[in-house]
PDB file of N, CA, C and O in Angstrom:
ATOM      1  N   MET A   1     -16.711  -2.544  33.758  1.00  0.00           N
ATOM      2  CA  MET A   1     -15.839  -2.020  32.375  1.00  0.00           C
ATOM      3  C   MET A   1     -14.901  -2.519  33.358  1.00  0.00           C
ATOM      4  O   MET A   1     -15.170  -2.494  34.559  1.00  0.00           O
ATOM      5  N   GLU A   2     -13.773  -2.985  32.884  1.00  0.00           N
ATOM      6  CA  GLU A   2     -12.471  -3.477  33.439  1.00  0.00           C
ATOM      7  C   GLU A   2     -11.887  -1.817  33.236  1.00  0.00           C
ATOM      8  O   GLU A   2     -12.127  -1.235  32.178  1.00  0.00           O
ATOM      9  N   ARG A   3     -11.299  -1.302  34.073  1.00  0.00           N
ATOM     10  CA  ARG A   3     -10.380  -0.427  33.875  1.00  0.00           C
ATOM     11  C   ARG A   3      -8.936  -0.781  33.824  1.00  0.00           C
ATOM     12  O   ARG A   3      -8.777  -1.929  34.240  1.00  0.00           O
ATOM     13  N   LYS A   4      -7.886  -0.238  33.483  1.00  0.00           N
ATOM     14  CA  LYS A   4      -7.057  -0.494  32.832  1.00  0.00           C
ATOM     15  C   LYS A   4      -5.917  -0.101  33.534  1.00  0.00           C
ATOM     16  O   LYS A   4      -5.940   1.087  33.855  1.00  0.00           O
ATOM     17  N   GLN A   5      -4.726  -0.853  33.939  1.00  0.00           N
ATOM     18  CA  GLN A   5      -3.814  -0.990  33.992  1.00  0.00           C
ATOM     19  C   GLN A   5      -2.627  -0.021  33.742  1.00  0.00           C
ATOM     20  O   GLN A   5      -2.319   0.288  32.591  1.00  0.00           O
ATOM     21  N   PRO A   6      -2.050   0.394  34.679  1.00  0.00           N
ATOM     22  CA  PRO A   6      -0.576   0.727  34.029  1.00  0.00           C
ATOM     23  C   PRO A   6       0.470  -0.324  33.563  1.00  0.00           C
ATOM     24  O   PRO A   6       0.215  -1.373  34.155  1.00  0.00           O
ATOM     25  N   GLU A   7       1.894  -0.519  32.478  1.00  0.00           N
ATOM     26  CA  GLU A   7       2.287  -1.379  32.456  1.00  0.00           C
ATOM     27  C   GLU A   7       3.052  -1.465  33.725  1.00  0.00           C
ATOM     28  O   GLU A   7       3.025  -2.525  34.350  1.00  0.00           O
ATOM     29  N   ILE A   8       3.721  -0.469  34.159  1.00  0.00           N
ATOM     30  CA  ILE A   8       4.727  -0.706  35.441  1.00  0.00           C
ATOM     31  C   ILE A   8       4.470   0.977  36.064  1.00  0.00           C
ATOM     32  O   ILE A   8       3.955   1.942  35.499  1.00  0.00           O
ATOM     33  N   SER A   9       4.899   0.880  37.065  1.00  0.00           N
ATOM     34  CA  SER A   9       5.245   2.421  38.153  1.00  0.00           C
ATOM     35  C   SER A   9       6.335   2.497  39.077  1.00  0.00           C
ATOM     36  O   SER A   9       6.730   1.743  39.967  1.00  0.00           O
ATOM     37  N   PHE A  10       6.688   3.512  38.672  1.00  0.00           N
ATOM     38  CA  PHE A  10       7.947   3.655  39.479  1.00  0.00           C
ATOM     39  C   PHE A  10       7.404   5.194  40.649  1.00  0.00           C
ATOM     40  O   PHE A  10       7.033   6.364  40.552  1.00  0.00           O
ATOM     41  N   LYS A  11       7.637   4.360  41.470  1.00  0.00           N
ATOM     42  CA  LYS A  11       7.549   5.202  43.247  1.00  0.00           C
ATOM     43  C   LYS A  11       8.695   5.805  44.029  1.00  0.00           C
ATOM     44  O   LYS A  11       9.760   5.314  44.403  1.00  0.00           O
ATOM     45  N   ALA A  12       8.104   7.165  44.186  1.00  0.00           N
ATOM     46  CA  ALA A  12       9.614   7.767  45.580  1.00  0.00           C
ATOM     47  C   ALA A  12       9.039   8.573  46.596  1.00  0.00           C
ATOM     48  O   ALA A  12       9.047   9.801  46.507  1.00  0.00           O
ATOM     49  N   GLY A  13       8.670   8.123  47.306  1.00  0.00           N
ATOM     50  CA  GLY A  13       7.765   9.233  48.407  1.00  0.00           C
ATOM     51  C   GLY A  13       6.343   9.000  48.182  1.00  0.00           C
ATOM     52  O   GLY A  13       5.806   7.995  48.646  1.00  0.00           O
ATOM     53  N   SER A  14       5.576  10.026  47.371  1.00  0.00           N
ATOM     54  CA  SER A  14       4.681  10.849  47.734  1.00  0.00           C
ATOM     55  C   SER A  14       4.515  10.528  46.110  1.00  0.00           C
ATOM     56  O   SER A  14       3.344  10.244  45.861  1.00  0.00           O
ATOM     57  N   ILE A  15       5.438  10.495  44.855  1.00  0.00           N
ATOM     58  CA  ILE A  15       5.588  10.447  43.493  1.00  0.00           C
ATOM     59  C   ILE A  15       5.249   9.901  43.060  1.00  0.00           C
ATOM     60  O   ILE A  15       5.664   9.008  43.799  1.00  0.00           O
ATOM     61  N   THR A  16       4.453   9.115  41.976  1.00  0.00           N
ATOM     62  CA  THR A  16       4.593   7.557  40.807  1.00  0.00           C
ATOM     63  C   THR A  16       4.349   8.173  39.819  1.00  0.00           C
ATOM     64  O   THR A  16       3.457   8.991  39.592  1.00  0.00           O
ATOM     65  N   ALA A  17       5.443   7.647  38.977  1.00  0.00           N
ATOM     66  CA  ALA A  17       5.447   7.870  37.228  1.00  0.00           C
ATOM     67  C   ALA A  17       4.474   6.443  36.872  1.00  0.00           C
ATOM     68  O   ALA A  17       4.795   5.453  37.529  1.00  0.00           O
ATOM     69  N   ALA A  18       3.689   6.323  36.204  1.00  0.00           N
ATOM     70  CA  ALA A  18       3.271   5.213  35.654  1.00  0.00           C
ATOM     71  C   ALA A  18       3.332   5.065  33.982  1.00  0.00           C
ATOM     72  O   ALA A  18       3.059   5.936  33.157  1.00  0.00           O
ATOM     73  N   VAL A  19       3.676   3.995  33.798  1.00  0.00           N
ATOM     74  CA  VAL A  19       3.650   3.849  32.160  1.00  0.00           C
ATOM     75  C   VAL A  19       3.011   2.987  31.815  1.00  0.00           C
ATOM     76  O   VAL A  19       2.999   1.845  32.274  1.00  0.00           O
ATOM     77  N   TRP A  20       2.185   3.565  30.669  1.00  0.00           N
ATOM     78  CA  TRP A  20       1.088   3.258  29.870  1.00  0.00           C
ATOM     79  C   TRP A  20       1.387   2.710  28.352  1.00  0.00           C
ATOM     80  O   TRP A  20       2.081   3.191  27.456  1.00  0.00           O
ATOM     81  N   ILE A  21       0.506   1.387  28.416  1.00  0.00           N
ATOM     82  CA  ILE A  21       0.923   1.260  26.720  1.00  0.00           C
ATOM     83  C   ILE A  21      -0.310   1.379  25.982  1.00  0.00           C
ATOM     84  O   ILE A  21      -1.317   0.734  26.275  1.00  0.00           O
ATOM     85  N   ASN A  22      -0.246   2.112  25.125  1.00  0.00           N
ATOM     86  CA  ASN A  22      -1.246   2.690  24.245  1.00  0.00           C
ATOM     87  C   ASN A  22      -1.281   1.754  22.961  1.00  0.00           C
ATOM     88  O   ASN A  22      -0.254   1.280  22.475  1.00  0.00           O
ATOM     89  N   ASN A  23      -2.594   1.527  22.442  1.00  0.00           N
ATOM     90  CA  ASN A  23      -2.636   1.011  20.683  1.00  0.00           C
ATOM     91  C   ASN A  23      -3.065   2.285  19.677  1.00  0.00           C
ATOM     92  O   ASN A  23      -3.707   3.303  19.938  1.00  0.00           O
ATOM     93  N   SER A  24      -2.448   1.820  18.411  1.00  0.00           N
ATOM     94  CA  SER A  24      -3.341   2.389  17.326  1.00  0.00           C
ATOM     95  C   SER A  24      -2.733   1.859  16.248  1.00  0.00           C
ATOM     96  O   SER A  24      -1.911   0.943  16.232  1.00  0.00           O
ATOM     97  N   GLY A  25      -3.324   2.687  15.042  1.00  0.00           N
ATOM     98  CA  GLY A  25      -3.209   1.564  13.766  1.00  0.00           C
ATOM     99  C   GLY A  25      -1.587   1.662  13.472  1.00  0.00           C
ATOM    100  O   GLY A  25      -1.135   0.685  12.875  1.00  0.00           O
ATOM    101  N   LYS A  26      -0.717   2.632  13.785  1.00  0.00           N
ATOM    102  CA  LYS A  26       0.730   2.917  13.586  1.00  0.00           C
ATOM    103  C   LYS A  26       1.603   1.871  14.462  1.00  0.00           C
ATOM    104  O   LYS A  26       2.833   1.873  14.516  1.00  0.00           O
ATOM    105  N   GLY A  27       0.851   1.095  15.049  1.00  0.00           N
ATOM    106  CA  GLY A  27       1.472   0.406  16.202  1.00  0.00           C
ATOM    107  C   GLY A  27       1.325   0.883  17.741  1.00  0.00           C
ATOM    108  O   GLY A  27       0.550   1.772  18.094  1.00  0.00           O
ATOM    109  N   ASP A  28       2.321   0.048  18.744  1.00  0.00           N
ATOM    110  CA  ASP A  28       1.785  -0.023  20.057  1.00  0.00           C
ATOM    111  C   ASP A  28       2.726   1.235  20.344  1.00  0.00           C
ATOM    112  O   ASP A  28       3.699   1.364  19.600  1.00  0.00           O
ATOM    113  N   TYR A  29       2.459   2.467  21.674  1.00  0.00           N
ATOM    114  CA  TYR A  29       3.539   3.285  21.970  1.00  0.00           C
ATOM    115  C   TYR A  29       3.183   3.377  23.463  1.00  0.00           C
ATOM    116  O   TYR A  29       2.166   2.963  24.019  1.00  0.00           O
ATOM    117  N   TYR A  30       4.238   4.006  23.985  1.00  0.00           N
ATOM    118  CA  TYR A  30       4.131   4.310  25.622  1.00  0.00           C
ATOM    119  C   TYR A  30       3.978   5.738  25.916  1.00  0.00           C
ATOM    120  O   TYR A  30       4.758   6.635  25.596  1.00  0.00           O
ATOM    121  N   THR A  31       2.828   5.843  26.596  1.00  0.00           N
ATOM    122  CA  THR A  31       2.729   7.403  27.718  1.00  0.00           C
ATOM    123  C   THR A  31       3.149   7.180  28.674  1.00  0.00           C
ATOM    124  O   THR A  31       3.430   6.038  29.037  1.00  0.00           O
ATOM    125  N   VAL A  32       3.355   8.481  29.531  1.00  0.00           N
ATOM    126  CA  VAL A  32       4.148   8.483  31.193  1.00  0.00           C
ATOM    127  C   VAL A  32       3.088   9.272  31.646  1.00  0.00           C
ATOM    128  O   VAL A  32       2.616  10.165  30.942  1.00  0.00           O
ATOM    129  N   SER A  33       2.593   8.960  32.992  1.00  0.00           N
ATOM    130  CA  SER A  33       1.573  10.181  33.857  1.00  0.00           C
ATOM    131  C   SER A  33       2.410  10.488  34.895  1.00  0.00           C
ATOM    132  O   SER A  33       3.270   9.611  34.980  1.00  0.00           O
ATOM    133  N   LEU A  34       2.562  11.456  35.835  1.00  0.00           N
ATOM    134  CA  LEU A  34       3.029  11.605  36.666  1.00  0.00           C
ATOM    135  C   LEU A  34       2.507  11.999  38.061  1.00  0.00           C
ATOM    136  O   LEU A  34       2.435  13.226  38.007  1.00  0.00           O
ATOM    137  N   LYS A  35       2.214  11.707  38.949  1.00  0.00           N
ATOM    138  CA  LYS A  35       1.366  12.088  40.073  1.00  0.00           C
ATOM    139  C   LYS A  35       1.683  12.691  41.124  1.00  0.00           C
ATOM    140  O   LYS A  35       2.724  13.278  40.827  1.00  0.00           O
ATOM    141  N   ARG A  36       1.343  12.997  42.559  1.00  0.00           N
ATOM    142  CA  ARG A  36       1.789  13.163  43.922  1.00  0.00           C
ATOM    143  C   ARG A  36       0.562  12.694  44.708  1.00  0.00           C
ATOM    144  O   ARG A  36      -0.507  12.939  44.150  1.00  0.00           O
ATOM    145  N   ASP A  37       0.499  12.107  45.819  1.00  0.00           N
ATOM    146  CA  ASP A  37      -0.280  11.716  46.485  1.00  0.00           C
ATOM    147  C   ASP A  37      -0.241  12.308  47.488  1.00  0.00           C
ATOM    148  O   ASP A  37       0.944  12.424  47.800  1.00  0.00           O
ATOM    149  N   TYR A  38      -0.977  12.839  48.314  1.00  0.00           N
ATOM    150  CA  TYR A  38      -1.217  13.919  49.819  1.00  0.00           C
ATOM    151  C   TYR A  38      -2.433  13.836  50.367  1.00  0.00           C
ATOM    152  O   TYR A  38      -3.554  14.014  49.889  1.00  0.00           O
ATOM    153  N   LYS A  39      -1.977  13.476  51.675  1.00  0.00           N
ATOM    154  CA  LYS A  39      -3.216  13.376  52.373  1.00  0.00           C
ATOM    155  C   LYS A  39      -4.165  14.546  53.096  1.00  0.00           C
ATOM    156  O   LYS A  39      -3.495  15.499  53.496  1.00  0.00           O
ATOM    157  N   GLU A  40      -5.304  14.629  53.287  1.00  0.00           N
ATOM    158  CA  GLU A  40      -6.163  16.286  53.404  1.00  0.00           C
ATOM    159  C   GLU A  40      -7.483  15.814  54.143  1.00  0.00           C
ATOM    160  O   GLU A  40      -8.353  15.310  53.433  1.00  0.00           O
ATOM    161  N   ASN A  41      -7.695  15.924  55.414  1.00  0.00           N
ATOM    162  CA  ASN A  41      -8.605  15.695  56.131  1.00  0.00           C
ATOM    163  C   ASN A  41      -9.110  14.043  56.200  1.00  0.00           C
ATOM    164  O   ASN A  41     -10.210  13.492  56.175  1.00  0.00           O
ATOM    165  N   ASP A  42      -7.740  13.587  56.296  1.00  0.00           N
ATOM    166  CA  ASP A  42      -7.935  12.019  56.902  1.00  0.00           C
ATOM    167  C   ASP A  42      -8.058  11.115  55.260  1.00  0.00           C
ATOM    168  O   ASP A  42      -7.918   9.903  55.097  1.00  0.00           O
ATOM    169  N   GLN A  43      -8.332  12.075  54.292  1.00  0.00           N
ATOM    170  CA  GLN A  43      -8.512  11.310  52.898  1.00  0.00           C
ATOM    171  C   GLN A  43      -7.231  11.425  51.816  1.00  0.00           C
ATOM    172  O   GLN A  43      -6.743  12.551  51.913  1.00  0.00           O
ATOM    173  N   TRP A  44      -6.760  10.867  51.135  1.00  0.00           N
ATOM    174  CA  TRP A  44      -5.916  10.365  50.587  1.00  0.00           C
ATOM    175  C   TRP A  44      -6.383  11.511  48.628  1.00  0.00           C
ATOM    176  O   TRP A  44      -7.417  11.155  48.062  1.00  0.00           O
ATOM    177  N   LYS A  45      -5.790  12.331  48.151  1.00  0.00           N
ATOM    178  CA  LYS A  45      -5.755  12.423  47.417  1.00  0.00           C
ATOM    179  C   LYS A  45      -4.792  12.407  46.360  1.00  0.00           C
ATOM    180  O   LYS A  45      -3.693  11.988  46.723  1.00  0.00           O
ATOM    181  N   THR A  46      -4.898  12.809  44.914  1.00  0.00           N
ATOM    182  CA  THR A  46      -3.955  13.223  43.953  1.00  0.00           C
ATOM    183  C   THR A  46      -4.019  14.353  43.179  1.00  0.00           C
ATOM    184  O   THR A  46      -5.078  14.897  42.864  1.00  0.00           O
ATOM    185  N   THR A  47      -2.657  14.816  42.784  1.00  0.00           N
ATOM    186  CA  THR A  47      -2.756  15.684  42.123  1.00  0.00           C
ATOM    187  C   THR A  47      -1.343  16.325  40.885  1.00  0.00           C
ATOM    188  O   THR A  47      -0.133  16.193  41.074  1.00  0.00           O
ATOM    189  N   ASN A  48      -1.805  16.786  40.057  1.00  0.00           N
ATOM    190  CA  ASN A  48      -0.391  16.674  38.931  1.00  0.00           C
ATOM    191  C   ASN A  48       0.256  17.795  38.870  1.00  0.00           C
ATOM    192  O   ASN A  48       0.689  18.200  37.791  1.00  0.00           O
ATOM    193  N   SER A  49       0.421  18.455  39.981  1.00  0.00           N
ATOM    194  CA  SER A  49       1.048  19.127  40.508  1.00  0.00           C
ATOM    195  C   SER A  49       2.085  19.453  41.921  1.00  0.00           C
ATOM    196  O   SER A  49       1.802  19.460  43.119  1.00  0.00           O
ATOM    197  N   LEU A  50       3.127  19.660  41.347  1.00  0.00           N
ATOM    198  CA  LEU A  50       5.105  19.245  42.340  1.00  0.00           C
ATOM    199  C   LEU A  50       4.664  20.509  43.229  1.00  0.00           C
ATOM    200  O   LEU A  50       3.746  21.324  43.150  1.00  0.00           O
ATOM    201  N   ARG A  51       5.632  20.320  44.027  1.00  0.00           N
ATOM    202  CA  ARG A  51       5.895  21.123  45.043  1.00  0.00           C
ATOM    203  C   ARG A  51       7.349  21.240  44.889  1.00  0.00           C
ATOM    204  O   ARG A  51       7.935  20.271  44.406  1.00  0.00           O
ATOM    205  N   VAL A  52       8.027  22.292  45.230  1.00  0.00           N
ATOM    206  CA  VAL A  52       9.635  22.213  44.660  1.00  0.00           C
ATOM    207  C   VAL A  52      10.782  21.074  44.974  1.00  0.00           C
ATOM    208  O   VAL A  52      11.737  20.708  44.289  1.00  0.00           O
ATOM    209  N   ASN A  53      10.321  20.651  46.282  1.00  0.00           N
ATOM    210  CA  ASN A  53      10.856  19.266  46.810  1.00  0.00           C
ATOM    211  C   ASN A  53      10.924  18.397  46.446  1.00  0.00           C
ATOM    212  O   ASN A  53      11.849  17.591  46.540  1.00  0.00           O
ATOM    213  N   ASP A  54       9.105  18.254  45.468  1.00  0.00           N
ATOM    214  CA  ASP A  54       8.766  17.128  44.399  1.00  0.00           C
ATOM    215  C   ASP A  54       9.869  16.341  43.927  1.00  0.00           C
ATOM    216  O   ASP A  54      10.205  15.163  44.046  1.00  0.00           O
ATOM    217  N   LEU A  55      10.653  18.073  42.952  1.00  0.00           N
ATOM    218  CA  LEU A  55      11.221  17.628  41.533  1.00  0.00           C
ATOM    219  C   LEU A  55      12.213  16.839  41.412  1.00  0.00           C
ATOM    220  O   LEU A  55      12.498  16.363  40.313  1.00  0.00           O
ATOM    221  N   PRO A  56      13.023  16.522  42.700  1.00  0.00           N
ATOM    222  CA  PRO A  56      14.168  15.532  43.143  1.00  0.00           C
ATOM    223  C   PRO A  56      13.635  14.191  42.681  1.00  0.00           C
ATOM    224  O   PRO A  56      14.243  13.759  41.702  1.00  0.00           O
ATOM    225  N   LYS A  57      12.707  13.460  43.108  1.00  0.00           N
ATOM    226  CA  LYS A  57      11.824  12.387  43.246  1.00  0.00           C
ATOM    227  C   LYS A  57      11.114  12.301  41.855  1.00  0.00           C
ATOM    228  O   LYS A  57      11.111  11.201  41.301  1.00  0.00           O
ATOM    229  N   ALA A  58      10.523  13.343  41.256  1.00  0.00           N
ATOM    230  CA  ALA A  58       9.729  13.320  39.944  1.00  0.00           C
ATOM    231  C   ALA A  58      10.801  12.880  38.900  1.00  0.00           C
ATOM    232  O   ALA A  58      10.547  12.004  38.073  1.00  0.00           O
ATOM    233  N   LYS A  59      12.025  13.521  38.962  1.00  0.00           N
ATOM    234  CA  LYS A  59      13.433  12.978  38.207  1.00  0.00           C
ATOM    235  C   LYS A  59      13.591  12.216  38.246  1.00  0.00           C
ATOM    236  O   LYS A  59      13.828  11.718  37.146  1.00  0.00           O
ATOM    237  N   MET A  60      13.640  11.450  39.210  1.00  0.00           N
ATOM    238  CA  MET A  60      14.497  10.356  39.706  1.00  0.00           C
ATOM    239  C   MET A  60      13.075   8.738  38.701  1.00  0.00           C
ATOM    240  O   MET A  60      13.234   7.935  37.782  1.00  0.00           O
ATOM    241  N   VAL A  61      12.081   9.035  39.495  1.00  0.00           N
ATOM    242  CA  VAL A  61      11.047   8.018  38.827  1.00  0.00           C
ATOM    243  C   VAL A  61      10.624   8.918  37.069  1.00  0.00           C
ATOM    244  O   VAL A  61       9.660   8.449  36.465  1.00  0.00           O
ATOM    245  N   LEU A  62      11.052   9.600  36.697  1.00  0.00           N
ATOM    246  CA  LEU A  62      10.377   9.758  34.860  1.00  0.00           C
ATOM    247  C   LEU A  62      12.214   9.539  34.772  1.00  0.00           C
ATOM    248  O   LEU A  62      12.488   9.335  33.589  1.00  0.00           O
ATOM    249  N   GLU A  63      13.048   9.529  35.341  1.00  0.00           N
ATOM    250  CA  GLU A  63      14.213   8.818  34.448  1.00  0.00           C
ATOM    251  C   GLU A  63      13.938   7.044  34.340  1.00  0.00           C
ATOM    252  O   GLU A  63      14.212   6.351  33.361  1.00  0.00           O
ATOM    253  N   LYS A  64      13.345   6.586  35.596  1.00  0.00           N
ATOM    254  CA  LYS A  64      13.534   4.809  35.090  1.00  0.00           C
ATOM    255  C   LYS A  64      11.616   4.750  34.283  1.00  0.00           C
ATOM    256  O   LYS A  64      10.924   3.755  34.066  1.00  0.00           O
ATOM    257  N   ALA A  65      11.398   5.759  34.112  1.00  0.00           N
ATOM    258  CA  ALA A  65      10.355   5.053  33.099  1.00  0.00           C
ATOM    259  C   ALA A  65      10.789   5.127  31.586  1.00  0.00           C
ATOM    260  O   ALA A  65      10.873   4.247  30.729  1.00  0.00           O
ATOM    261  N   TYR A  66      11.055   6.595  31.550  1.00  0.00           N
ATOM    262  CA  TYR A  66      12.450   6.783  30.517  1.00  0.00           C
ATOM    263  C   TYR A  66      12.874   5.241  29.986  1.00  0.00           C
ATOM    264  O   TYR A  66      12.368   4.627  29.047  1.00  0.00           O
ATOM    265  N   GLU A  67      13.947   4.813  30.870  1.00  0.00           N
ATOM    266  CA  GLU A  67      14.971   3.638  30.856  1.00  0.00           C
ATOM    267  C   GLU A  67      13.970   2.496  30.534  1.00  0.00           C
ATOM    268  O   GLU A  67      14.281   1.700  29.649  1.00  0.00           O
ATOM    269  N   PHE A  68      12.972   2.381  31.090  1.00  0.00           N
ATOM    270  CA  PHE A  68      12.194   1.007  31.214  1.00  0.00           C
ATOM    271  C   PHE A  68      11.486   1.043  29.222  1.00  0.00           C
ATOM    272  O   PHE A  68      11.484   0.092  28.441  1.00  0.00           O
ATOM    273  N   THR A  69      11.064   2.252  29.003  1.00  0.00           N
ATOM    274  CA  THR A  69      10.614   2.416  27.284  1.00  0.00           C
ATOM    275  C   THR A  69      11.467   2.355  26.742  1.00  0.00           C
ATOM    276  O   THR A  69      11.209   2.229  25.545  1.00  0.00           O
ATOM    277  N   VAL A  70      12.536   2.374  26.966  1.00  0.00           N
ATOM    278  CA  VAL A  70      13.793   2.321  26.089  1.00  0.00           C
ATOM    279  C   VAL A  70      14.315   0.936  26.034  1.00  0.00           C
ATOM    280  O   VAL A  70      14.627   0.367  24.987  1.00  0.00           O
ATOM    281  N   MET A  71      14.389   0.434  27.203  1.00  0.00           N
ATOM    282  CA  MET A  71      14.903  -1.300  26.937  1.00  0.00           C
ATOM    283  C   MET A  71      13.657  -1.891  26.549  1.00  0.00           C
ATOM    284  O   MET A  71      13.770  -3.116  26.502  1.00  0.00           O
ATOM    285  N   ASN A  72      12.534  -1.491  26.259  1.00  0.00           N
ATOM    286  CA  ASN A  72      11.233  -2.442  25.815  1.00  0.00           C
ATOM    287  C   ASN A  72      11.210  -2.096  24.665  1.00  0.00           C
ATOM    288  O   ASN A  72      10.219  -2.366  23.987  1.00  0.00           O
ATOM    289  N   LYS A  73      12.226  -1.444  24.152  1.00  0.00           N
ATOM    290  CA  LYS A  73      11.459  -0.976  22.463  1.00  0.00           C
ATOM    291  C   LYS A  73      10.811  -0.757  22.182  1.00  0.00           C
ATOM    292  O   LYS A  73      10.293  -1.506  21.354  1.00  0.00           O
ATOM    293  N   LYS A  74      10.127   0.485  22.547  1.00  0.00           N
ATOM    294  CA  LYS A  74       8.504   0.848  22.410  1.00  0.00           C
ATOM    295  C   LYS A  74       8.679   2.431  22.442  1.00  0.00           C
ATOM    296  O   LYS A  74       8.474   2.888  23.567  1.00  0.00           O
ATOM    297  N   MET A  75       9.037   3.455  21.391  1.00  0.00           N
ATOM    298  CA  MET A  75       8.961   4.700  21.785  1.00  0.00           C
ATOM    299  C   MET A  75       7.328   5.416  21.701  1.00  0.00           C
ATOM    300  O   MET A  75       6.350   5.045  21.053  1.00  0.00           O
ATOM    301  N   SER A  76       7.520   6.704  22.736  1.00  0.00           N
ATOM    302  CA  SER A  76       6.098   7.359  22.420  1.00  0.00           C
ATOM    303  C   SER A  76       6.262   7.818  21.103  1.00  0.00           C
ATOM    304  O   SER A  76       7.330   8.124  20.573  1.00  0.00           O
ATOM    305  N   ALA A  77       4.826   7.856  20.471  1.00  0.00           N
ATOM    306  CA  ALA A  77       4.293   8.280  19.273  1.00  0.00           C
ATOM    307  C   ALA A  77       4.348  10.076  19.271  1.00  0.00           C
ATOM    308  O   ALA A  77       3.926  10.706  18.302  1.00  0.00           O
TER     309      ALA A  77
END
């Protein structure tokens, strides 16, 4: 089974916002996921928990994700 890829991702340091296109009977719409990558014991891991210092980067990538969705005329349901 092929793994679905995001439409586009925005990254600032360890913070990533991924924009996904979803299909429904009412039409296509976007959703956005937010994650932080970190290294533990030489292994890369992912979490949805952010540290206080991550918030400015999260704000930046979320603004870019929102801009992309608005500029592409699809709004989330």
